C-alpha positions as CSV (number, residue, x, y, z in Angstrom):
1,M,-225.2,-49.4,-85.0
2,I,-222.7,-49.6,-82.2
3,T,-220.1,-50.3,-85.1
4,A,-221.3,-47.1,-86.9
5,F,-220.8,-45.1,-83.9
6,S,-217.3,-46.4,-83.3
7,K,-216.4,-45.9,-86.8
8,G,-217.6,-42.4,-86.9
9,Y,-215.4,-41.8,-83.8
10,Q,-212.4,-43.4,-85.6
11,A,-212.9,-41.5,-88.6
12,L,-213.9,-38.0,-87.1
13,G,-212.3,-38.2,-83.5
14,D,-215.6,-36.5,-82.2
15,E,-216.3,-37.8,-78.7
16,K,-220.1,-37.8,-79.2
17,Y,-220.0,-40.8,-81.4
18,L,-217.9,-42.7,-78.9
19,D,-220.4,-41.6,-76.2
20,A,-223.2,-42.9,-78.3
21,A,-221.6,-46.1,-78.9
22,N,-221.2,-46.6,-74.9
23,R,-224.6,-45.6,-74.2
24,S,-226.1,-48.0,-77.0
25,A,-223.7,-50.9,-75.6
26,N,-224.8,-50.0,-71.8
27,F,-228.4,-50.3,-73.0
28,I,-228.2,-53.6,-74.6
29,H,-226.3,-54.9,-71.5
30,K,-228.7,-53.5,-68.9
31,S,-232.0,-54.1,-70.9
32,L,-231.6,-57.0,-73.1
33,Y,-228.8,-59.1,-71.6
34,D,-230.0,-62.2,-69.4
35,T,-227.2,-62.8,-66.7
36,K,-228.7,-66.0,-65.9
37,K,-228.7,-67.5,-69.3
38,R,-225.7,-65.2,-70.1
39,N,-227.2,-64.3,-73.6
40,R,-229.4,-61.4,-75.1
41,S,-233.2,-61.4,-74.8
42,R,-235.1,-61.3,-78.1
43,V,-237.8,-58.7,-78.3
44,V,-240.3,-59.4,-80.8
């Protein structure tokens, strides 16, 4: 999903796609990343 937003920004130059990619990456880092283990948590 992040890659699709990034490619959308590259192709179209629309900042909304870049913002969406950044928001998605920030969500993953804040919500799913375990800083102690330095990996992503899996949600099942």
